C-alpha positions as CSV (number, residue, x, y, z in Angstrom):
1,M,-60.4,-1.3,93.9
2,R,-61.2,-5.0,94.2
3,T,-60.8,-7.3,91.2
4,R,-63.5,-9.7,90.4
5,A,-62.8,-13.3,89.5
6,D,-63.3,-12.6,85.9
7,G,-60.7,-9.8,85.9
8,T,-62.9,-6.9,85.0
9,G,-61.5,-4.8,87.9
10,A,-58.0,-5.0,86.5
11,A,-59.3,-4.0,83.1
12,T,-61.1,-1.0,84.6
13,R,-57.9,0.1,86.4
14,G,-55.9,-0.2,83.1
15,T,-58.6,1.8,81.3
16,M,-58.5,4.5,84.0
17,R,-54.7,4.7,83.7
18,R,-54.9,5.1,80.0
19,V,-57.6,7.8,80.2
20,A,-55.5,9.7,82.8
21,A,-52.4,9.3,80.6
22,G,-54.4,10.6,77.6
23,L,-55.7,13.6,79.5
24,L,-52.3,14.5,80.9
25,G,-50.8,14.0,77.5
26,L,-53.3,16.4,75.9
27,L,-52.7,19.0,78.7
28,V,-48.9,18.7,78.2
29,L,-49.3,19.0,74.4
30,L,-51.5,22.1,74.8
31,L,-48.9,23.6,77.1
32,G,-46.1,22.8,74.6
33,L,-48.1,24.3,71.7
34,G,-48.7,27.4,73.9
35,C,-44.9,27.7,74.5
36,L,-44.3,27.4,70.7
37,A,-46.9,30.2,70.1
38,A,-45.5,32.4,72.8
39,G,-42.0,32.0,71.4
40,Y,-43.3,33.0,68.0
41,L,-45.1,36.0,69.4
42,E,-42.0,37.0,71.6
43,G,-39.6,37.2,68.6
44,P,-40.8,37.7,65.0
45,V,-44.2,39.1,65.6
46,Q,-43.1,41.5,68.3
47,L,-40.3,43.0,66.2
48,D,-42.4,43.3,63.0
49,G,-42.5,46.9,62.1
50,G,-40.1,48.0,64.9
51,T,-37.2,50.4,64.3
52,P,-33.8,49.2,65.4
53,G,-31.5,51.7,67.1
54,A,-29.9,52.6,70.4
55,V,-30.8,54.5,73.6
56,T,-28.2,56.9,74.9
57,V,-28.7,56.7,78.7
58,E,-29.1,59.9,80.6
59,R,-30.3,58.6,83.9
60,C,-30.6,55.1,85.2
61,D,-32.3,54.1,88.5
62,P,-31.1,50.7,89.6
63,R,-33.9,48.9,91.4
64,S,-32.0,45.7,91.6
65,F,-29.0,44.1,89.8
66,E,-31.1,42.8,86.9
67,D,-33.8,45.4,86.8
68,A,-33.1,49.1,86.1
69,V,-35.3,51.8,84.8
70,C,-33.5,54.3,82.6
71,S,-34.3,57.4,80.5
72,G,-32.5,58.9,77.6
73,V,-32.8,59.5,73.9
74,F,-33.5,56.9,71.3
75,R,-31.9,57.2,67.8
76,S,-32.6,54.8,65.0
77,H,-29.6,53.2,63.2
78,D,-30.5,55.0,60.0
79,G,-30.8,58.4,61.9
80,E,-34.4,59.0,60.8
81,V,-36.2,58.4,64.1
82,R,-35.3,60.2,67.4
83,H,-37.4,60.6,70.5
84,R,-37.1,60.9,74.3
85,V,-37.4,57.7,76.3
86,Q,-38.9,57.4,79.8
87,D,-39.1,54.1,81.8
88,F,-36.9,52.0,79.5
89,R,-35.9,48.7,81.2
90,P,-32.7,47.5,79.6
91,G,-32.0,44.9,82.3
92,A,-28.8,45.7,84.2
93,P,-28.1,49.3,85.3
94,H,-26.1,51.5,82.9
95,D,-24.0,54.6,83.4
96,P,-25.0,58.0,81.8
97,G,-23.7,58.1,78.2
98,D,-23.9,54.3,77.6
99,E,-25.5,53.2,74.4
100,V,-28.0,50.4,74.8
101,E,-29.3,48.5,71.7
102,A,-33.1,48.6,71.5
103,V,-36.0,48.3,69.1
104,S,-38.6,51.1,69.0
105,L,-42.1,49.7,68.4
106,S,-43.7,53.1,69.0
107,P,-42.5,56.4,70.7
108,D,-43.9,55.0,74.0
109,R,-42.7,51.5,73.7
110,L,-39.1,50.2,73.4
111,E,-37.8,46.7,73.7
112,P,-34.3,45.5,74.5
113,A,-32.1,44.6,71.5
114,A,-33.5,42.3,68.9
115,R,-31.0,39.5,69.6
116,V,-32.2,39.3,73.2
117,L,-35.8,38.9,72.0
118,W,-34.7,36.2,69.6
119,A,-32.8,34.4,72.3
120,Q,-35.9,34.5,74.6
121,A,-38.1,33.3,71.7
122,A,-35.7,30.4,70.9
123,Y,-35.8,29.5,74.6
124,L,-39.6,29.3,74.6
125,V,-39.8,27.4,71.4
126,C,-37.2,24.8,72.6
127,F,-39.1,24.3,75.8
128,G,-42.3,23.8,73.8
129,V,-40.6,21.2,71.7
130,A,-39.5,19.3,74.9
131,L,-43.1,19.4,76.2
132,C,-44.4,18.0,72.9
133,G,-41.9,15.2,73.3
134,V,-43.2,14.4,76.8
135,A,-46.7,14.5,75.3
136,V,-45.7,11.9,72.7
137,F,-44.8,9.4,75.4
138,L,-48.0,10.1,77.4
139,L,-50.3,9.9,74.4
140,S,-48.6,6.8,72.9
141,G,-49.2,5.1,76.3
142,A,-52.8,6.1,76.2
143,F,-53.6,5.0,72.7
144,R,-51.6,1.8,72.1
145,P,-53.4,-1.5,72.7
146,A,-53.0,-3.0,76.1
147,G,-50.1,-5.3,76.5
148,R,-48.3,-4.0,73.4
149,A,-44.9,-2.4,73.6
150,R,-44.3,1.2,72.4
151,S,-42.9,1.2,68.9
152,R,-39.2,2.1,68.4
153,A,-40.2,5.0,66.1
154,T,-42.4,6.5,68.8
155,G,-39.8,6.1,71.5
156,L,-37.1,7.6,69.3
157,T,-39.3,10.5,68.3
158,G,-40.2,11.2,71.9
159,R,-36.5,11.0,73.1
160,V,-35.3,13.3,70.3
161,L,-38.0,15.9,71.0
162,V,-37.4,15.8,74.8
163,L,-33.6,15.8,74.7
164,G,-33.3,18.2,71.8
165,G,-35.8,20.6,73.4
166,L,-34.1,20.5,76.7
167,A,-30.7,21.1,75.2
168,G,-32.0,24.0,73.2
169,T,-33.8,25.4,76.3
170,G,-30.5,25.3,78.2
171,V,-28.5,26.9,75.4
172,G,-31.3,29.5,74.9
173,A,-31.4,30.4,78.6
174,I,-27.6,30.8,78.7
175,V,-27.6,33.0,75.6
176,A,-30.5,35.1,76.8
177,A,-28.8,35.6,80.1
178,V,-25.5,36.6,78.5
179,L,-27.1,39.0,76.0
180,A,-29.4,40.7,78.6
């Protein structure tokens, strides 16, 4: 783009960059909020009304190292609920007789142990926090006056969100992998 002698071309380029940063910031913010919502739906909402217990494995078909389809009998911890389980995916393959912690949401639907779901939920929430931190940087660049430096508070907020979110994402991924 050519600049005119009065400098309006440069102003247009600056405006275009700010609009692009604002749109990208809004997109990243929406993605971050989506991760926060998914983390909430993955943990607390999914387990609401579920019955904690264990599946005694009778048969397990290992499709791969991390994906096995097992069948057996689910028994709740309080002993009140008991039903047969088909196509339960506990993660790694298990031997017959092994007990695998699970949460029964209905007779047809089981989820792995609650602590695994909480670790996965924490992972998603922390990733969403990191994305919101990136959005802070992008949106602050889009809305601050031209030629003015980013405020220290905005920079600190963005760094804390990004670094804290990434650290939490890493810890959550490790914990989810260990528990699975």
